[in-house]
N, C-alpha and C positions, 0 to 999 in steps of 0.2 A: 401577513407572514405564513398563512398556511400554502398561499400559492408558491412562494419560494421553496418550501419543503416539499411540495408536490413536484415541482420541476426538478429539484435534485433526485428525487425519488426516480421520476421518468427517465432522467438522463442516465441511470445506473441500470436500467432493465436490461436484460440479456439481449433483446433484439436490437438495442441501440448500438452496440459495439459489433463491427464486422469482424469474423475471424473466431468467434466465440470463447470457449473456456480459456485457452492458452493466452488470448490478448487479454480478457478480464484478469487473468492472474497476474499479467504484466503490469497492470494498473495497480493491482494490490501490493506487488514489488515496489513500484515507485512510491506509493503512500507510505508503506512501512519504512522505507529507506528515509523520506522526507520527515517522519515522525522522529526516527532517531537521529536525524541531522538537529531539529528543533531542540530536542532534549539536551543534545551535546551543547547548543548554544545557550540554553538558559543555564546550563551549569556553568559554563565558560564565564557568562556575564555575571554570576553571582545571584542570579534571580531564583534560582533552585539550588537546593543542597544536593551534593552527591548521594547522600544517604536516602532521600526521596526519589531521585531520578534513576538510580541504579537499578532497583527492580524493574522499573518501566523500559529501561534500556536493555535490560537482559531479555524481557519479553519480546520488544520490538526486534531484537536480535534473532530469536528464536523464530519468531514469525516470518521474518525476511529469510532465514535459512529454509525453512519449509516452503516457502513461496517461490524462492530460486529453484529450488530441487523440483517442484510441480512444473515450473515454466520450462526448464530444461527438458523434462520427460515429455511435455506437451508439444514442445518444437520440434522433438525427433520425428514426431508423427505427423505433423502438419506445420507449414510456414503460416506465420501472422500477415493477416492483411491489415494495412492501416486505414485509419478512418477516412 
């Protein structure tokens, strides 16, 4: 189990992603968007209540907005190089 966690950590190290900050923020954007998607699915399927999910959805939307803004600003200064 430790090896899996170590590999996950290593895969997230800054040197592993070409393009630097703005590409990493793009990944954060994708992850926040996916989190919001799953919360919506859980509520839609009746697995989670809207009362419980709403604060998390609000926070995910806020993080997504912040991240999108950061990505747009970073992309203005430098283009993102794919992996």
